C-alpha positions as a LaTeX table, in Angstrom:
\begin{tabular}{lrrr}
\hline
Residue & $x$ (\AA) & $y$ (\AA) & $z$ (\AA) \\
\hline
Met1 & $-83.98$ & 66.61 & 105.93 \\
Lys2 & $-83.56$ & 70.29 & 105.09 \\
Ser3 & $-80.26$ & 70.30 & 106.98 \\
Leu4 & $-79.03$ & 67.32 & 104.95 \\
Val5 & $-80.01$ & 69.03 & 101.68 \\
Ser6 & $-78.21$ & 72.20 & 102.77 \\
Ile7 & $-75.07$ & 70.24 & 103.65 \\
Leu8 & $-75.10$ & 68.38 & 100.34 \\
Phe9 & $-75.58$ & 71.67 & 98.48 \\
Cys10 & $-72.62$ & 73.26 & 100.30 \\
Ile11 & $-70.46$ & 70.23 & 99.49 \\
Ala12 & $-71.45$ & 70.43 & 95.83 \\
Val13 & $-70.61$ & 74.15 & 95.67 \\
Thr14 & $-67.30$ & 73.61 & 97.46 \\
Asn15 & $-66.35$ & 70.78 & 95.09 \\
Ser16 & $-67.27$ & 72.94 & 92.10 \\
Ile17 & $-65.09$ & 75.83 & 93.34 \\
Trp18 & $-62.24$ & 73.42 & 94.11 \\
Ser19 & $-62.51$ & 71.92 & 90.62 \\
Gln20 & $-62.47$ & 75.38 & 89.01 \\
Asn21 & $-59.45$ & 76.44 & 91.06 \\
Lys22 & $-57.62$ & 73.23 & 90.18 \\
Ser23 & $-58.33$ & 73.81 & 86.50 \\
Met24 & $-57.18$ & 77.42 & 86.74 \\
Ser25 & $-54.04$ & 76.30 & 88.59 \\
Asn26 & $-53.20$ & 73.92 & 85.75 \\
Leu27 & $-53.75$ & 76.63 & 83.16 \\
Glu28 & $-51.67$ & 79.05 & 85.19 \\
Met29 & $-48.74$ & 76.62 & 85.34 \\
Glu30 & $-48.94$ & 76.10 & 81.58 \\
Leu31 & $-48.58$ & 79.86 & 81.10 \\
Val32 & $-45.77$ & 80.02 & 83.68 \\
Arg33 & $-43.85$ & 77.45 & 81.62 \\
Glu34 & $-44.35$ & 79.66 & 78.55 \\
Phe35 & $-42.86$ & 82.63 & 80.41 \\
Arg36 & $-39.90$ & 80.51 & 81.52 \\
Ser37 & $-39.23$ & 79.41 & 77.95 \\
Tyr38 & $-39.62$ & 82.99 & 76.77 \\
Arg39 & $-36.97$ & 84.23 & 79.19 \\
Leu40 & $-34.52$ & 81.50 & 78.16 \\
Ala41 & $-34.86$ & 82.23 & 74.44 \\
Asn42 & $-32.52$ & 84.57 & 72.55 \\
Asp43 & $-33.55$ & 88.12 & 71.64 \\
Tyr44 & $-34.24$ & 87.32 & 67.99 \\
Leu45 & $-36.50$ & 84.35 & 68.76 \\
Arg46 & $-38.39$ & 86.30 & 71.42 \\
Phe47 & $-39.08$ & 89.28 & 69.18 \\
Asp48 & $-39.65$ & 87.35 & 65.95 \\
Ser49 & $-42.04$ & 84.63 & 67.08 \\
Leu50 & $-42.48$ & 84.06 & 70.81 \\
Lys51 & $-43.65$ & 87.56 & 71.77 \\
Pro52 & $-47.08$ & 87.50 & 70.03 \\
Ile53 & $-47.66$ & 83.89 & 71.10 \\
Leu54 & $-47.08$ & 84.74 & 74.76 \\
Ile55 & $-49.40$ & 87.74 & 74.60 \\
Lys56 & $-52.16$ & 85.68 & 72.95 \\
Lys57 & $-51.90$ & 82.89 & 75.52 \\
Thr58 & $-52.02$ & 85.39 & 78.36 \\
Ile59 & $-55.10$ & 87.09 & 76.92 \\
Asp60 & $-56.77$ & 83.71 & 76.33 \\
Leu61 & $-56.27$ & 82.75 & 79.98 \\
Leu62 & $-57.42$ & 86.11 & 81.35 \\
Ser63 & $-60.55$ & 85.96 & 79.15 \\
Ile64 & $-61.85$ & 82.92 & 81.06 \\
Gln65 & $-64.65$ & 84.09 & 83.34 \\
Glu66 & $-63.34$ & 82.20 & 86.39 \\
Ser67 & $-59.92$ & 83.83 & 86.08 \\
Met68 & $-61.07$ & 87.18 & 87.51 \\
Gln69 & $-61.02$ & 85.88 & 91.09 \\
Phe70 & $-57.94$ & 83.68 & 90.67 \\
Pro71 & $-54.84$ & 85.13 & 92.43 \\
Phe72 & $-52.18$ & 83.96 & 89.92 \\
Asp73 & $-49.53$ & 83.76 & 92.65 \\
Ser74 & $-47.14$ & 81.68 & 90.50 \\
Leu75 & $-47.56$ & 83.90 & 87.45 \\
Ala76 & $-46.74$ & 86.91 & 89.65 \\
Glu77 & $-43.10$ & 85.77 & 89.64 \\
Tyr78 & $-42.95$ & 86.77 & 85.97 \\
Val79 & $-45.70$ & 89.36 & 85.62 \\
Lys80 & $-46.52$ & 92.47 & 87.65 \\
Ile81 & $-50.16$ & 92.13 & 88.72 \\
Ile82 & $-52.08$ & 94.97 & 90.35 \\
Ser83 & $-55.73$ & 94.78 & 91.42 \\
Ser84 & $-58.36$ & 97.35 & 92.34 \\
Ile85 & $-60.04$ & 97.13 & 95.72 \\
Asp86 & $-63.48$ & 96.64 & 94.16 \\
Gly87 & $-62.24$ & 93.56 & 92.29 \\
Lys88 & $-63.38$ & 94.82 & 88.87 \\
Phe89 & $-60.05$ & 95.97 & 87.42 \\
Arg90 & $-56.64$ & 94.28 & 87.17 \\
Val91 & $-53.52$ & 95.03 & 85.16 \\
Phe92 & $-50.96$ & 92.43 & 84.06 \\
Ser93 & $-47.69$ & 93.83 & 82.69 \\
Trp94 & $-44.16$ & 92.63 & 82.01 \\
Asp95 & $-40.91$ & 93.55 & 80.31 \\
Glu96 & $-40.81$ & 91.83 & 76.93 \\
Leu97 & $-36.99$ & 91.62 & 76.99 \\
Thr98 & $-36.59$ & 92.48 & 73.32 \\
Gly99 & $-33.00$ & 93.67 & 73.74 \\
Gly100 & $-31.31$ & 97.06 & 74.12 \\
Thr101 & $-31.87$ & 99.74 & 76.74 \\
Met102 & $-35.26$ & 100.81 & 75.35 \\
His103 & $-37.68$ & 98.40 & 76.99 \\
Asp104 & $-40.90$ & 97.18 & 75.38 \\
Met105 & $-43.61$ & 96.44 & 77.95 \\
Ala106 & $-46.70$ & 94.31 & 77.50 \\
Val107 & $-49.72$ & 95.68 & 79.37 \\
Ile108 & $-53.07$ & 93.88 & 79.54 \\
Val109 & $-56.10$ & 95.09 & 81.47 \\
Gln110 & $-58.58$ & 92.54 & 82.80 \\
Tyr111 & $-61.90$ & 94.03 & 83.87 \\
Arg112 & $-65.52$ & 93.26 & 84.57 \\
Ser113 & $-67.86$ & 95.04 & 82.18 \\
Lys114 & $-71.12$ & 96.68 & 83.22 \\
Asn115 & $-73.04$ & 93.48 & 82.45 \\
Gly116 & $-70.68$ & 91.40 & 84.61 \\
Glu117 & $-68.68$ & 89.81 & 81.80 \\
Val118 & $-64.92$ & 89.40 & 82.26 \\
Lys119 & $-63.04$ & 91.07 & 79.40 \\
Thr120 & $-59.47$ & 91.96 & 78.48 \\
Glu121 & $-57.86$ & 94.87 & 76.65 \\
Arg122 & $-54.27$ & 95.21 & 75.57 \\
Ile123 & $-53.19$ & 98.81 & 76.16 \\
Asp124 & $-49.42$ & 98.84 & 75.52 \\
Gly125 & $-47.80$ & 100.75 & 72.70 \\
Asp126 & $-46.79$ & 97.97 & 70.31 \\
Ile127 & $-47.68$ & 98.51 & 66.68 \\
Gly128 & $-50.58$ & 96.25 & 65.75 \\
Asp129 & $-54.33$ & 96.11 & 65.37 \\
Asp130 & $-54.72$ & 94.46 & 68.77 \\
Ser131 & $-52.89$ & 97.17 & 70.70 \\
Ile132 & $-54.49$ & 100.46 & 71.77 \\
Gly133 & $-51.20$ & 102.14 & 72.63 \\
Phe134 & $-52.14$ & 103.97 & 75.84 \\
Thr135 & $-48.83$ & 103.23 & 77.55 \\
Asp136 & $-45.35$ & 101.75 & 77.30 \\
Ala137 & $-44.87$ & 101.35 & 81.04 \\
Ile138 & $-45.23$ & 98.49 & 83.50 \\
Gln139 & $-48.12$ & 99.37 & 85.80 \\
Phe140 & $-47.01$ & 99.00 & 89.41 \\
Gln141 & $-49.80$ & 100.58 & 91.46 \\
Val142 & $-53.58$ & 101.10 & 91.23 \\
His143 & $-55.94$ & 103.13 & 93.41 \\
Asp144 & $-59.74$ & 103.14 & 93.41 \\
Ile145 & $-61.09$ & 106.68 & 93.13 \\
Leu146 & $-64.48$ & 108.28 & 92.60 \\
Ile147 & $-65.17$ & 111.01 & 90.06 \\
Asn148 & $-68.73$ & 112.32 & 89.93 \\
Lys149 & $-69.64$ & 109.37 & 92.19 \\
Gln150 & $-68.47$ & 106.91 & 89.52 \\
Pro151 & $-65.60$ & 104.41 & 89.95 \\
Tyr152 & $-62.29$ & 105.23 & 88.25 \\
Tyr153 & $-58.85$ & 103.63 & 88.57 \\
Leu154 & $-55.68$ & 105.66 & 89.10 \\
Cys155 & $-52.59$ & 103.78 & 87.83 \\
Phe156 & $-48.87$ & 104.49 & 88.22 \\
Gly157 & $-46.39$ & 103.02 & 85.72 \\
Trp158 & $-42.66$ & 102.73 & 85.08 \\
Gly159 & $-40.73$ & 102.50 & 81.80 \\
Thr160 & $-37.56$ & 103.54 & 80.01 \\
Tyr161 & $-36.46$ & 104.58 & 76.52 \\
Gly162 & $-32.79$ & 104.09 & 77.40 \\
Ser163 & $-30.08$ & 106.79 & 77.31 \\
Gly164 & $-29.81$ & 106.75 & 81.10 \\
Leu165 & $-33.37$ & 107.97 & 81.57 \\
His166 & $-36.56$ & 106.45 & 82.92 \\
His167 & $-40.11$ & 107.63 & 83.32 \\
Asn168 & $-43.22$ & 107.25 & 85.45 \\
Thr169 & $-46.74$ & 107.52 & 84.10 \\
Ile170 & $-49.97$ & 108.67 & 85.75 \\
Met171 & $-53.15$ & 107.41 & 84.11 \\
Val172 & $-56.81$ & 107.23 & 85.08 \\
Phe173 & $-59.12$ & 104.57 & 83.62 \\
Arg174 & $-62.82$ & 103.90 & 83.77 \\
Ile175 & $-65.06$ & 101.05 & 82.64 \\
Thr176 & $-67.84$ & 102.14 & 80.28 \\
Asn177 & $-70.28$ & 99.44 & 79.22 \\
Asp178 & $-68.05$ & 96.87 & 77.48 \\
Asn179 & $-64.83$ & 98.86 & 77.26 \\
Val180 & $-62.03$ & 100.23 & 79.39 \\
Glu181 & $-61.22$ & 103.85 & 78.59 \\
Leu182 & $-58.36$ & 106.18 & 79.41 \\
Cys183 & $-59.59$ & 109.46 & 80.91 \\
Glu184 & $-57.21$ & 111.93 & 79.27 \\
Ser185 & $-58.89$ & 114.90 & 80.95 \\
Cys186 & $-58.37$ & 113.43 & 84.44 \\
Val187 & $-54.69$ & 114.44 & 84.69 \\
Thr188 & $-53.31$ & 117.92 & 84.03 \\
Pro189 & $-51.39$ & 118.02 & 80.71 \\
Asn190 & $-47.61$ & 117.56 & 81.03 \\
Tyr191 & $-47.95$ & 115.58 & 84.26 \\
Ser192 & $-49.16$ & 112.22 & 82.97 \\
Phe193 & $-45.57$ & 111.49 & 81.86 \\
Leu194 & $-42.63$ & 112.20 & 84.21 \\
Gln195 & $-39.04$ & 111.79 & 82.97 \\
Gly196 & $-35.74$ & 111.89 & 84.79 \\
Pro197 & $-32.38$ & 110.13 & 85.28 \\
Arg198 & $-32.44$ & 106.46 & 86.26 \\
Ser199 & $-30.50$ & 107.39 & 89.38 \\
Gly200 & $-33.45$ & 109.55 & 90.48 \\
Asp201 & $-36.55$ & 108.26 & 92.25 \\
Phe202 & $-39.89$ & 109.93 & 91.46 \\
Asp203 & $-41.37$ & 108.27 & 94.56 \\
Leu204 & $-44.94$ & 108.51 & 93.26 \\
Gln205 & $-47.43$ & 108.47 & 96.15 \\
Tyr206 & $-51.20$ & 108.79 & 96.45 \\
Asp207 & $-53.00$ & 110.02 & 99.55 \\
Pro208 & $-56.64$ & 108.77 & 99.44 \\
Glu209 & $-57.72$ & 111.13 & 102.23 \\
Leu210 & $-56.39$ & 114.26 & 100.55 \\
Leu211 & $-57.12$ & 112.88 & 97.06 \\
Glu212 & $-53.58$ & 113.95 & 96.24 \\
Ile213 & $-50.70$ & 112.60 & 94.12 \\
Ser214 & $-47.19$ & 113.66 & 95.13 \\
Phe215 & $-43.82$ & 113.02 & 93.48 \\
Asn216 & $-40.27$ & 114.26 & 93.08 \\
Asp217 & $-39.85$ & 116.48 & 90.04 \\
Phe218 & $-36.80$ & 116.45 & 87.74 \\
Leu219 & $-36.03$ & 119.38 & 85.45 \\
Tyr220 & $-33.61$ & 119.38 & 82.53 \\
Asp221 & $-30.70$ & 121.74 & 83.18 \\
Ile222 & $-29.22$ & 122.82 & 79.86 \\
Ser223 & $-26.09$ & 124.15 & 81.56 \\
Ile224 & $-25.06$ & 120.66 & 82.68 \\
Gly225 & $-26.88$ & 118.70 & 79.97 \\
Asp226 & $-28.72$ & 116.55 & 82.50 \\
Tyr227 & $-31.75$ & 116.40 & 84.77 \\
Lys228 & $-31.71$ & 117.87 & 88.28 \\
Lys229 & $-34.08$ & 117.08 & 91.11 \\
Gly230 & $-36.42$ & 119.91 & 92.04 \\
Ser231 & $-36.22$ & 121.54 & 95.44 \\
Tyr232 & $-39.65$ & 120.28 & 96.58 \\
Arg233 & $-42.23$ & 117.60 & 95.83 \\
Leu234 & $-44.99$ & 118.46 & 93.40 \\
Lys235 & $-48.59$ & 117.69 & 94.30 \\
Leu236 & $-51.61$ & 117.03 & 92.10 \\
Arg237 & $-55.00$ & 117.20 & 93.80 \\
Leu238 & $-58.26$ & 115.81 & 92.45 \\
Ile239 & $-60.39$ & 118.88 & 91.78 \\
Asp240 & $-63.53$ & 118.84 & 89.62 \\
Gly241 & $-62.63$ & 115.46 & 88.12 \\
Cys242 & $-59.01$ & 116.31 & 87.28 \\
Phe243 & $-55.69$ & 115.96 & 89.10 \\
Lys244 & $-54.39$ & 119.54 & 89.10 \\
Ile245 & $-51.39$ & 121.30 & 90.61 \\
Ala246 & $-52.21$ & 121.89 & 94.26 \\
Gln247 & $-51.96$ & 125.54 & 95.26 \\
\hline
\end{tabular}
């Protein structure tokens, strides 16, 4: 009898999970259709009306508690999605295609708060009450790190302001109670934002064993009026809670 009860319980749980996944799949496809329509629209329509609608619908979907474990494989065709190893931190970002060579990026963090609730925070640099303005770069990589035995998340981003230049960003986040916070003291000043020619590759890398970030450096050469690649890779090592120039 106990075996039958256990089997029926497992079936009920499996059906519940399947139902949730099916519902999330339907909601995901609705949002995918919104992204398709967004891409087909002209620049004026995107910027004037569709842009805030798309952001709101994305936040609404990511605010659903069951969405934290959902992979969003179809949405990933339109949105860059990066996830922490511990499963508590994800970033969804995309180019808003608002025209010109200066690209606006939408960046939304989905995270699990200290009490287990799934929450979202918009962290891109758009002007508005609902935007914190931490970054204007698509986040393409995340690494779980520990600082003072507490979980933090190291993120690498890419963006461009046009004029033949692009930039990479290095940011460290942490979850405190009900909020996600940028740790401004976790990266040495002047190295959280790297700029260079679009033809140059920063090749940002993180070594979890050495706790070290490495990248190609580009310096502006006034004699030629352009950036030149440095002769060696720079390294930032995590020392006393901050990524500092490695000696």
